[in-house]
C-alpha positions in Angstrom: 5.5 24.9 26.7 9.0 23.5 26.9 9.9 20.8 24.4 9.7 17.9 26.7 6.2 18.9 28.1 5.0 19.3 24.3 6.4 16.0 23.3 4.4 14.3 26.1 1.0 16.0 25.0 1.8 14.9 21.4 2.6 11.4 22.3 -0.8 11.0 24.2 -2.8 12.9 21.7 -1.3 12.2 18.3 0.3 8.9 18.8 3.9 10.2 18.0 5.8 13.5 18.8 6.6 14.2 15.3 9.4 16.7 14.8 7.3 18.9 12.4 4.4 19.2 15.0 7.1 20.1 17.8 8.5 22.7 15.5 5.1 24.1 14.9 4.0 24.3 18.1 7.2 24.9 20.4 7.5 28.2 22.0 3.8 28.9 22.2 1.6 28.4 25.5 -0.1 25.2 26.6 -3.5 26.5 25.4 -2.4 27.3 22.1 -1.0 23.8 21.6 -4.0 22.2 23.0 -6.2 24.1 20.7 -4.2 23.4 17.7 -4.4 19.7 18.5 -8.1 19.9 19.0 -8.7 21.8 15.9 -9.6 19.0 13.8 -11.7 18.9 10.4 -14.9 16.9 10.0 -16.5 15.3 8.4 -14.1 12.6 7.0 -15.1 10.8 3.8 -15.1 6.8 3.9 -13.4 5.2 1.2 -15.8 4.2 -1.6 -15.0 0.5 -1.1 -16.3 0.7 2.4 -19.5 2.6 1.8 -21.5 -0.5 0.9 -21.9 -4.1 1.6 -20.1 -6.2 -1.5 -21.4 -9.6 -1.7 -18.6 -12.0 -1.2 -16.0 -9.4 -0.2 -16.9 -8.9 3.5 -13.6 -10.1 4.8 -11.5 -8.2 2.2 -13.6 -5.1 3.2 -12.7 -6.0 7.0 -9.1 -6.1 6.2 -9.1 -2.9 4.3 -11.0 -1.1 6.9 -8.3 -1.9 9.5 -5.6 -0.9 7.3 -7.3 2.3 6.1 -7.8 3.2 10.1 -4.3 2.4 11.2 -2.9 4.3 8.1 -5.1 7.3 9.2 -3.7 7.1 12.7 -0.1 7.3 11.2 -0.6 10.0 8.6 -3.5 12.3 9.5 -2.6 15.9 9.9 -4.4 15.8 13.2 -4.3 12.3 14.4 -6.3 13.2 17.8 -9.4 12.8 15.8 -8.5 9.2 15.1 -7.5 9.0 18.8 -10.9 10.1 19.9 -12.8 8.0 17.4 -10.9 5.0 18.8 -11.8 6.0 22.2 -15.6 6.2 21.4 -15.2 3.0 19.6 -13.8 1.2 22.7 -16.6 2.9 24.8 -19.7 2.4 22.6 -18.4 -1.0 21.5 -19.7 -3.0 18.4 -17.9 -5.8 16.9 -17.7 -6.7 13.2 -17.7 -10.4 13.8 -21.3 -10.1 15.2 -22.7 -7.1 13.1 -21.5 -8.7 9.9 -21.9 -5.6 7.9 -19.2 -3.3 6.4 -21.9 -0.5 5.9 -23.1 -0.7 9.4 -19.6 -0.9 11.0 -18.3 2.0 8.9 -21.4 4.1 9.5 -20.6 3.7 13.1 -16.7 4.5 12.7 -17.8 7.6 10.8 -20.2 8.6 13.6 -17.3 8.3 16.2 -15.1 10.5 14.1 -17.5 13.2 12.9 -18.9 13.6 16.4 -15.6 12.8 18.1 -15.7 16.3 19.8 -19.3 17.0 19.4 -21.9 16.5 22.4 -21.9 13.2 24.2 -25.7 13.3 24.6 -26.2 13.8 20.9 -23.6 11.0 20.3 -25.6 8.7 22.5 -28.7 9.2 21.0 -27.3 8.5 17.4 -25.4 5.5 18.3 -28.4 3.9 19.9 -30.4 3.7 16.7 -27.5 2.9 14.4 -27.7 -0.4 12.8 -24.5 -1.5 14.3 -25.4 -1.0 17.8 -29.1 -2.4 17.1 -27.5 -5.5 15.9 -24.5 -5.9 18.3 -26.7 -5.5 21.5 -29.6 -7.3 20.1 -32.2 -4.7 20.4 -33.7 -5.9 17.1 -34.9 -8.5 19.1 -36.3 -6.4 21.7 -40.1 -6.6 21.4 -43.0 -6.2 23.7 -44.0 -9.8 23.7 -40.4 -10.7 24.7 -38.3 -7.7 26.0 -34.5 -8.1 25.4 -32.5 -6.3 28.1 -29.0 -6.3 26.5 -28.9 -2.7 25.1 -31.0 -1.2 28.1 -28.5 -2.7 30.7 -25.3 -1.6 28.9 -26.5 1.8 28.1 -26.5 2.3 32.0 -23.7 0.1 33.2 -21.0 0.8 30.4 -22.2 3.9 28.5 -23.6 6.4 31.1 -24.1 6.0 34.9 -22.0 3.0 35.6 -22.8 -0.1 37.6 -24.3 0.4 41.0 -26.3 3.4 40.0 -29.4 1.6 38.9 -31.6 -1.4 39.7 -32.8 -4.5 38.1 -36.3 -3.0 37.9 -34.7 -0.1 36.1 -33.3 -2.5 33.6 -36.5 -4.0 33.1 -38.3 -0.7 32.6 -35.7 0.7 30.3 -35.8 -2.6 28.2 -39.5 -1.9 27.7 -39.0 1.4 26.6 -36.7 0.4 23.9 -38.9 -2.2 22.4 -39.6 -1.7 18.8 -36.5 0.1 17.9 -35.0 -2.0 15.2 -34.2 -2.1 11.5 -36.0 -2.6 8.5 -34.6 -5.9 7.1 -34.9 -4.6 3.5 -33.0 -1.5 3.8 -31.0 -2.2 7.0 -31.7 1.3 8.0 -33.2 2.1 11.6 -36.9 1.6 11.8 -39.2 2.2 14.8 -41.5 -0.8 14.7 -44.6 0.8 16.7 -46.5 -2.7 16.7 -43.4 -4.1 18.6 -43.3 -1.2 21.0 -44.7 -1.5 24.6 -46.9 1.4 25.1 -47.7 0.7 28.7 -46.7 2.9 31.8 -43.3 1.9 33.1 -41.6 2.9 36.3 -37.9 3.8 35.7 -36.0 5.3 38.5 -38.9 6.1 40.4 -40.8 7.9 37.6 -43.8 6.3 36.1 -44.5 7.3 32.5 -45.1 6.0 29.0 -41.3 5.7 28.6 -39.9 5.5 25.0 -36.1 4.6 24.5 -34.6 7.9 23.9 -36.5 9.2 26.9 -34.4 7.0 28.9 -31.2 8.9 27.6 -32.8 12.4 28.1 -33.5 11.4 31.6 -30.2 10.1 32.5 -28.2 12.9 30.7 -30.2 15.8 31.1 -33.5 15.7 33.0 -32.0 14.0 36.2 -29.2 16.1 37.3 -27.9 13.7 39.9 -27.6 11.0 36.9 -26.2 13.5 34.6 -23.4 14.5 37.1 -23.0 10.7 37.8 -22.4 10.3 34.3 -19.8 12.9 33.9 -17.7 11.5 36.7 -18.0 8.1 35.1 -16.9 9.3 31.7 -14.1 11.3 33.1 -12.4 8.6 34.9 -12.4 6.6 31.7 -11.2 9.5 29.6 -8.2 10.2 32.2 -7.3 6.6 32.5 -7.1 6.3 28.6 -5.1 9.5 28.1 -3.2 10.0 31.3 -2.8 7.4 34.0 -4.8 4.8 36.2 -6.7 5.5 39.3 -6.9 9.2 39.3 -8.0 11.0 42.5 -11.6 11.6 43.0 -11.0 15.4 43.5 -9.3 15.4 39.9 -12.3 13.4 38.6 -14.7 15.8 40.0 -13.0 18.9 38.8 -12.7 17.8 35.2 -16.3 16.2 35.3 -17.7 19.5 36.4 -16.5 21.0 33.0 -18.6 18.3 31.1 -21.6 19.0 33.3 -21.4 22.8 32.9 -21.0 22.5 29.3 -24.0 20.3 28.9 -21.9 17.3 27.6 -20.0 19.3 25.0 -16.9 17.0 24.4 -14.3 19.6 23.3 -14.1 21.7 26.3 -14.1 18.5 28.6 -11.1 17.1 26.6 -9.4 20.6 26.7 -9.6 20.7 30.4 -8.0 17.4 30.7 -5.2 18.5 28.5 -4.7 21.9 30.1 -4.7 20.3 33.6 -1.2 20.6 35.3 -1.7 17.0 36.7 -1.6 15.9 33.1 2.0 16.8 32.9 3.0 15.6 36.3 5.7 12.8 37.1 3.0 10.4 37.6 1.6 10.9 34.0 4.7 11.4 31.9 6.2 8.3 30.3 4.0 6.0 32.4 1.3 4.8 30.4 1.8 1.4 28.4 0.9 1.8 24.7 -1.9 -0.2 23.5 -1.1 -2.7 20.5 -2.6 -0.2 18.1 -0.4 2.7 19.5 2.5 0.5 19.4 1.9 -0.4 15.6 1.2 3.2 14.8 4.7 4.2 16.2 6.4 1.3 14.6 5.1 2.5 11.3 5.7 6.1 11.5 9.3 5.9 12.5 10.0 3.2 9.7 8.0 4.7 7.0 6.3 1.4 6.4 2.6 1.2 6.0 -0.3 -1.3 6.3 0.2 -2.4 2.6 3.8 -3.4 3.6 3.0 -5.1 7.1 -0.5 -6.3 7.3 -1.0 -5.2 10.8 -4.4 -6.7 11.0 -2.6 -10.2 11.6 -0.3 -8.8 14.1 -2.7 -6.9 16.2 -4.7 -10.0 16.8 -1.8 -11.6 18.6 -1.4 -8.4 20.5 -4.9 -8.6 21.6 -6.4 -5.5 20.1 -8.1 -5.8 16.4 -9.9 -2.7 15.6 -13.5 -3.2 14.8 -13.4 -6.3 16.9 -13.4 -5.5 20.7 -13.3 -8.4 23.0 -16.7 -7.6 24.4 -19.1 -4.8 25.0 -16.9 -3.4 27.8 -14.1 -2.8 25.5 -10.3 -2.9 25.9 -8.6 -2.4 29.1 -5.6 0.0 29.5 -1.9 0.3 30.7 -0.8 -3.0 32.6 -3.4 -5.0 31.0 -1.1 -5.2 27.9 2.0 -6.3 29.9 2.2 -10.2 29.7 4.4 -12.7 28.1 2.2 -13.7 25.4 1.1 -10.2 24.1 4.7 -9.0 24.2 5.8 -11.9 22.2 3.4 -10.8 19.5 4.9 -7.4 19.6 8.4 -9.0 19.3 7.1 -10.9 16.1 5.8 -7.6 14.7 9.1 -5.9 15.4 11.1 -8.7 13.8 9.0 -8.6 10.6 9.7 -4.9 10.5 13.5 -5.6 11.0 13.7 -8.0 8.1 12.3 -5.3 5.8 14.6 -2.7 7.0 17.5 -4.9 6.6 16.6 -6.6 3.5 18.6 -6.3 0.1 15.5 -7.0 -2.0 14.7 -3.9 -4.4 11.3 -3.1 -3.0 12.7 -2.4 0.3 15.4 -0.2 -0.6 13.5 3.0 0.3 13.2 1.7 4.0 16.5 0.1 4.5 18.4 1.3 7.6 21.7 0.3 9.2 22.3 1.9 12.7 25.8 0.5 12.8 27.0 2.0 9.6 30.3 3.9 10.1 30.4 3.3 13.8 33.1 0.6 13.8 35.3 2.7 16.3 32.4 3.9 18.2 30.0 1.2 19.4 28.1 3.9 21.5 27.2 5.7 18.4 25.5 2.6 16.9 23.2 2.7 20.0 22.6 6.3 19.6 21.7 5.9 16.1 19.1 3.3 16.6 17.6 5.3 19.5 17.3 8.5 17.4 15.6 6.2 14.5 12.8 5.5 17.0 12.6 8.7 18.7 13.9 7.2 22.0 15.2 8.8 25.1 16.8 5.8 26.5 17.1 5.4 30.3 20.7 4.5 31.4 20.1 0.9 32.0 18.5 0.4 28.7 21.4 2.4 26.8 23.9 0.2 28.8 22.1 -2.9 27.8 22.2 -2.1 24.1 25.8 -1.1 24.4 26.7 -4.3 26.2 25.0 -6.2 23.2 27.4 -4.1 20.7 30.4 -4.7 22.5 29.8 -8.7 22.9 28.8 -8.8 19.0 32.1 -7.1 18.2 34.4 -8.8 20.7 37.4 -10.6 18.8 36.4 -9.3 15.4 37.6 -6.1 13.3 34.3 -5.8 11.4 30.6 -5.1 12.1 28.8 -8.4 11.3 25.2 -8.5 9.7 23.6 -9.4 12.9 24.5 -6.4 15.1 22.4 -3.8 13.2 19.8 -6.3 12.5 19.4 -7.1 16.3 19.8 -3.5 17.4 16.6 -2.6 15.3 14.5 -5.2 16.9 15.9 -4.6 20.3 15.1 -0.8 19.8 11.4 -1.7 19.4 11.3 -3.8 22.3 12.8 -1.4 24.8 10.7 -0.5 27.7 10.9 3.3 26.4 9.1 2.3 23.0 6.4 0.6 24.8 5.3 3.5 27.1 4.3 7.1 26.2 
């Protein structure tokens, strides 16, 4: 791989093309780089503070969890593990605000990380009976006397085969099959409540049986080969749009979906097939995917050295529209152009400005992070622009570079010194360049 291709791969998989990672991988083949990126270590232990529900500290635990996860995205040795965990978090959505349990949400978070590259069928089975999902999609209220369809519907519409591939009768039958799968309110653990389960015959996708909930998953992902392939294509489009670009061709989807199908839902070979594909490195893919708010925050933090304890990003990502552990709904977050609007970019600008004040502060606690891109550039305005671009790993397009240079020239017009505002504004402007918002 050449360095530009490798940098693209790292930006999409590890958030940042870190120089140390480029040095370690450059000169090798594409397959060697991809294998290294996917060679992650699991399981990952949760912080002790997040392993139980602590009375009266639920909100503090929520804040701690967001900060812990974002810091892991910044500093993990192999951040692709966190990237995939977040992908599954946006696929099998549960929200802290409804679940209301640190233990339940963090057990789900651990599942997404520990099985990030495992088997999709196994992951689907596991998430379906975890407390977080049982609470979030109301299967705790799904009893034979009054079936609740929420989980049964989303299992098909959003988690596996996609809308248009099932009927309302299938939803009804699946909901009946999932009756009785709830939790023990004393332990908060999953419990199959046989007295609430519908043991009658049910007709699901033309098959009449005494269906149980897990049977539905097995039918969709193993027994019915048409539904299995449909799921593979549904998942592949979502994976490609998350990591590469929007609206991939059906030929491309079919090709990579076949890998997932042939490997019986093993996730790692499927992801590898995407990252090995020439189209992943095409002109349409490179520098053409808008960073989500979390990805933007991670980049800001890595390039400045600041971390969650300094920035409290949980406040900022709310204004940007993407709070970890709180998806907007069960469909999760959208991608790419969804993030480009005045309101959401205003929140990014506020975050960038908050970082700037710290980088330019004379207070002792910020001394280790202080940075002045204009230092020593009095006779060379272009160097100030180059310095700030290098600070944030930016390869500026000519119009962007010219705009920043024009700002510096205007700031220095009529004076023989560099005023305080030039480097201050340059830092903020660098974090708001188009090049810093795309990967």
